[in-house]
N, C-alpha and C positions, 0 to 999 in steps of 0.2 A: 128291262130285266137283266139280272146278273148273268154272267156268263157260267158255263159249266167246267167244273175241275175234272181232268182226267189223270189218273195215276198208272203209270205201267211199270211193273217190277218183273225181275226175272234173276235166276241164278247167273252168275258170270260165265259167259260163253253160249248162252241161250239164243243169241241173235238180237237182242235188244236194241243196241244201238243201230244197228242196220235196219230195224223196224221203225225206230223212232225218225231216223231220216227219212225213210219213205213216207211217213205221217206228214212231216214237215213240207215235203215236195208236194203232196196231195191237197194237203189244207193249208193254202196261204195264208188264211184268216186265224189258223190255230197258233196261238201264243205259245211260246215254249219257255218255261222258267229256267233260268241259268243258275245252276246250285253253286255255293262256295265251298271250296275245299282247301285242305292242307296238304294234298299230295302233289308231287311234281306233276308237270305236263307230260303226257307222252307224244311220241313223236307225232308231229302233224297237227297236235291240239293248240288252240289259240285261246289266249287270254280273253275273257269277255264273250267268247263264242261259244266255246265249249263248256268252259267252268270260268268262274271267277277264282283265280289261284291266289291265295294268301297264305301269310304265316301263320304258325300255331298260335302264336301271341295275339295276333289282329283277330282271329277267329274266336278266341276266348273271351276277348273284349266284345265283340259281338253277342256272345251268348249272355254275358253280363248285362249288356243293354237290352237284352229280350228282342232282339233283331230277326231272329229265326222263328219261322212257323214251325219248322220241325229242325232237328239236327241229330246226328248219330256219327258213332265212331265205326268205321269199316276197314277191316285189315290194317288198323293202327293209324288211319287217317280221319279226319274230320269231314263230315259233309253237312252242308245246311241250306235251307230254302228261304230266302229273305221274306218277311212278312209283308212289308208295304209295298213291294213290287208285285207281288202275288194279289194281294188285295185291290191294288188298284187297277190291275187288268181284269180280275172278276168285276168289279164294280162298273167299269166301262162297258161291259157286255161281252168280253173277248172270251172265247173257250182258252183254257189254259191246259197244257200237258206237262205233267211232271214225271222225271225219270227217277225212281226212288227205291230203295230196298224195302225189306218187309217192314222193319221198324218204322222208318219214314212213312210207308203207307198207313200203318196203324194210327200214328200221330195225325196224319191229313185227315183219317176218316173220324177221329175224335173232334177235331175241329172244325171240319166241314162234312156234315152229315150226308149231304146230297152229292159228295164227291163219287165219281165213277172209277172203280178199281179193276185194272186189267193185270192178270198174271201169265206170263210167257214161260212155257215149259219147253225143255228139250226132249225130244222122243223117248230117251232113256239116260241113265247115269253113264253107261258105256260109251254112248255117242257124245255125251257132253265131255267126257275125260279126253276122247280123242280130239276135239274141237279145241280143247285148252291146250292140248301138247302141239297141235298143229299151229297153232298162233306164235308159239316159240317166243313168248314175251314174259314167262314165269318160269322160276326154278320148279324143280320137283316138289320142293318143299311147299311152296306157294299153291301149286296145282292140288296137292292133297289137302290144304286147307280150304281152297275154294271149293273142292268137292264136298268137305265137310259141311260148309256153309249150305251150298246146293241141297244137301239131304235135308237140312232144318228148314230152308226156305219152301221146299216142295211140300214138307209136313203141314206148313203153316198155310198152304195156298188155297184150303177150302173155304176160307171167308171171304175171299175176293168175289167180286160181281162177275168177272168173265174170266174164264181159262183157254188160253190158246196154245196149242202143241205146235211147236216148229220143227215139223218132220219135213214140210217142204215149205221154202221161204216164202215164193208166191202167194201160196195158201193162207200162210200166217199172216202175211201183209194184208191180203184181201179180207181177212176175218177180223182183224184188228180195224181196218178202215170201217168196216161194216158195224162194228161197235160204235163208233163215235158217229155216222150216219143215222143209226136208229135211234140214238140218245137224242139226236138233235131234231128228231120227228117226232118226240114226245108231245102229246096234246098240250101238257102245261107250257110247253116251250113254243109251239106253233100258235096257240090260240090267240095271243094278241095280235099276230100277223093276220091270221084268218079272219078276226075280226074287223081289221082295218079293211082288208079286200072285200069283205062282204058285209060292209056297214049297213045295208038295207036289211039284213036278216038278224034278228035277234038272236044271239048265241049264249 
């Protein structure tokens, strides 16, 4: 059976990176798709672990070669998910987690109808603004642009399968974990194993 594809999206500053890291620690068998990007690495980021950092020329050649399941331009930088790696992981039965923006989520849903999409929200726009300012990584202009993007993202969250509000980090982590656990317990996913365990019974 093919693996399950999970997508998590959120406005910048909503806590997505922290929650994704928690998911990786909890689910050792959950494959994480590493995206390609043209942006420069942030402090502490490692090429091949956090992102595949490439030049814009290299990225554009990959687009021409149709090597991306999805790609998008965000804040002037290009981000893309490699098709071959993703399909290979799913075909081997591995569940895969993708960290994507709204546009990327839509593209994945178009190509993978059974994908599970999770949207992470901040408690409010005021709290999101405070979080972005406390990070001290962006200028006022960039923060304002991110808040504008966040408004647009939140307006589009209603077509996601699950909505999680990061008011309390531990609660948000538990809720996200529960989504993955519940999806893994769906009848269509569990039935092959159940049939094997209870082979004496016709199911």
